[in-house]
C-alpha positions as CSV (number, residue, x, y, z in Angstrom):
1,M,-0.4,9.3,-22.2
2,K,1.4,12.4,-21.0
3,T,5.0,12.1,-22.1
4,A,8.3,13.8,-21.4
5,I,11.3,13.6,-23.7
6,Y,14.8,13.5,-22.4
7,A,17.7,14.2,-24.8
8,R,21.4,14.5,-24.0
9,V,24.7,15.0,-25.9
10,S,28.1,15.3,-24.3
11,T,29.3,18.3,-26.3
12,T,27.9,20.6,-28.9
13,G,29.4,20.7,-32.3
14,K,30.9,17.8,-34.3
15,G,27.4,16.9,-35.4
16,Q,26.1,16.5,-31.9
17,D,22.9,18.4,-31.1
18,A,20.2,17.3,-28.7
19,D,17.6,18.8,-31.0
20,N,18.4,15.9,-33.5
21,Q,17.1,13.4,-30.9
22,V,14.2,15.6,-29.9
23,Q,12.9,16.0,-33.5
24,V,12.7,12.2,-34.0
25,L,11.2,11.6,-30.5
26,E,8.6,14.3,-31.1
27,E,7.5,12.6,-34.3
28,Y,7.3,9.3,-32.5
29,C,5.1,10.8,-29.8
30,L,2.8,12.2,-32.5
31,K,2.7,8.8,-34.3
32,M,1.9,6.9,-31.1
33,G,-0.7,9.5,-29.9
34,Y,1.3,10.5,-26.8
35,Q,0.6,13.9,-25.4
36,L,4.0,15.7,-25.2
37,V,4.1,17.8,-22.0
38,N,7.8,18.6,-21.6
39,I,11.3,18.3,-23.2
40,Y,14.4,18.0,-21.1
41,K,17.8,18.6,-22.8
42,D,21.3,18.4,-21.4
43,E,24.6,19.1,-23.1
44,V,26.9,17.5,-20.6
45,S,28.5,14.1,-19.8
46,G,26.2,11.3,-18.9
47,G,28.8,10.1,-16.4
48,T,27.1,11.9,-13.5
49,S,23.5,12.5,-12.5
50,D,24.4,16.1,-11.7
51,R,22.8,17.4,-14.9
52,P,20.4,20.3,-14.8
53,A,17.7,19.0,-17.1
54,F,18.0,15.5,-15.7
55,K,17.5,16.8,-12.1
56,Q,14.5,18.8,-13.3
57,L,13.0,15.8,-14.9
58,F,13.1,13.9,-11.6
59,A,11.7,16.9,-9.7
60,D,8.8,17.0,-12.2
61,A,8.4,13.2,-12.1
62,S,8.0,13.3,-8.4
63,K,5.0,15.6,-8.9
64,R,3.6,13.3,-11.6
65,K,3.7,15.9,-14.3
66,F,3.8,13.1,-16.9
67,D,3.3,9.4,-17.2
68,L,6.1,8.3,-19.5
69,V,9.7,9.4,-20.2
70,L,10.9,8.7,-23.7
71,F,14.7,8.9,-24.4
72,W,16.8,8.1,-27.4
73,S,19.0,5.3,-26.0
74,L,20.3,4.1,-22.7
75,D,23.7,5.7,-23.2
76,R,21.9,9.1,-23.8
77,W,20.0,8.5,-20.5
78,S,23.1,7.7,-18.4
79,R,26.6,6.4,-18.4
80,E,27.0,6.2,-14.7
81,G,27.2,2.4,-14.6
82,T,24.8,-0.4,-13.8
83,R,23.7,0.5,-10.3
84,A,23.2,4.2,-10.8
85,T,21.3,3.7,-14.1
86,I,19.0,1.0,-12.7
87,K,18.5,3.2,-9.6
88,S,17.4,6.2,-11.7
89,L,14.9,4.0,-13.7
90,E,13.6,2.4,-10.5
91,Q,13.2,5.9,-9.0
92,L,10.9,6.8,-12.0
93,E,8.9,3.6,-11.4
94,S,8.6,4.5,-7.7
95,F,6.9,7.8,-8.8
96,G,4.6,5.8,-11.1
97,I,6.4,6.9,-14.2
98,A,7.0,4.5,-17.1
99,Y,10.1,4.8,-19.4
100,K,11.0,3.8,-22.9
101,S,14.1,3.9,-25.1
102,Y,13.3,4.8,-28.7
103,T,16.3,3.0,-30.3
104,E,16.2,0.0,-28.0
105,Q,12.7,-1.3,-28.2
106,Y,13.3,-3.9,-25.5
107,I,14.0,-1.2,-22.9
108,D,10.5,-0.4,-21.9
109,S,9.2,-0.5,-18.3
110,C,6.3,-2.7,-19.5
111,G,8.6,-5.4,-20.8
112,I,9.2,-8.6,-18.8
113,F,13.0,-8.7,-19.2
114,K,13.6,-5.0,-18.5
115,D,15.9,-5.5,-15.5
116,V,18.2,-8.0,-17.2
117,V,18.5,-5.9,-20.4
118,I,19.0,-2.6,-18.5
119,S,21.8,-4.2,-16.4
120,L,23.6,-5.4,-19.4
121,L,23.3,-2.2,-21.5
122,S,24.2,0.1,-18.7
123,T,27.3,-2.0,-18.1
124,L,28.2,-1.7,-21.7
125,A,27.6,2.1,-21.7
126,R,29.9,2.4,-18.7
127,Q,32.6,0.3,-20.4
128,E,32.3,2.6,-23.4
129,K,32.9,5.6,-21.2
130,I,36.0,4.0,-19.7
131,R,37.3,3.1,-23.2
132,I,36.8,6.7,-24.3
133,S,38.6,8.0,-21.2
134,E,41.5,5.6,-21.8
135,R,41.8,6.8,-25.4
136,V,41.9,10.4,-24.3
137,K,44.6,9.7,-21.7
138,I,46.7,7.9,-24.2
139,G,46.3,10.7,-26.7
140,L,47.3,13.3,-24.1
141,A,50.3,11.2,-23.0
142,R,51.4,11.0,-26.6
143,S,51.0,14.7,-27.3
144,T,52.9,15.5,-24.1
145,K,55.8,13.4,-25.2
146,K,55.9,15.0,-28.6
147,S,55.7,18.6,-27.4
148,G,57.7,18.3,-24.2
149,R,60.0,21.1,-23.1
150,P,62.4,22.5,-25.7
151,T,66.0,21.9,-25.0
152,L,68.7,24.5,-25.1
153,E,71.4,24.5,-27.7
154,T,74.8,23.2,-26.7
155,E,76.4,26.6,-27.2
156,L,73.9,28.2,-24.8
157,I,74.5,25.5,-22.2
158,E,78.3,26.1,-22.5
159,K,77.7,29.8,-21.8
160,I,75.6,29.0,-18.7
161,K,78.5,26.8,-17.4
162,S,81.1,29.4,-18.2
163,L,79.2,32.3,-16.5
164,K,78.5,30.1,-13.5
165,S,82.1,29.2,-13.1
166,N,82.9,32.9,-13.1
167,G,80.7,33.4,-10.1
168,W,77.5,34.7,-11.7
169,S,74.1,34.0,-10.0
170,N,71.4,32.1,-11.8
171,R,69.3,35.2,-12.0
172,L,72.1,37.2,-13.6
173,I,72.9,34.4,-16.1
174,G,69.2,34.2,-17.0
175,K,69.0,37.9,-17.5
176,E,72.1,38.0,-19.6
177,L,71.0,35.0,-21.8
178,H,67.3,35.9,-21.9
179,I,66.1,32.7,-20.3
180,S,64.5,32.2,-16.9
181,H,66.7,31.7,-13.8
182,S,64.9,28.4,-13.1
183,T,65.9,27.1,-16.6
184,V,69.5,28.0,-15.7
185,G,69.2,26.1,-12.4
186,Q,67.7,23.0,-14.2
187,Y,70.6,22.9,-16.7
188,L,73.2,23.4,-14.0
189,K,71.7,20.5,-12.0
190,Q,71.9,18.3,-15.1
191,V,75.6,18.9,-15.6
192,A,76.5,18.7,-11.9
């Protein structure tokens, strides 16, 4: 059976390398007697189908350049959610191409429960992506609170007030105290 491999990682580094998946999948093809005809690798988020190798895989599938697509796991295939994931697998089937997940033996286009399992797993993959996004947002919010804008010392604020009361412009005060005129304006608003 002519086989194509699809491998994906979100980022390189941190132990993530699509070649790690490819090596195991190549060995599996050899063991099963599959004829490996192409390897497609992406190093981008699975949250969109706008991935170069993924697009090329579908272009080649439409030309029937292979009979089977082998991928590591459903979350390596796609994290777009249930509909998009099922749609992509159905599109392969419409081209007459079978698919198989290496780590999830029950995701195989020859299995009788394929649609139920794929729906469940793609939902879980999408939920994982949402949880990761939420954790990133929380981390960013926490780091923003910690860093924030530095505050001026009380002595400097008093100088700003004094110079302003003597008729100095915000630009002149900023130049004199070596701070931006917008910072002067912000502190004057706070005390007004």
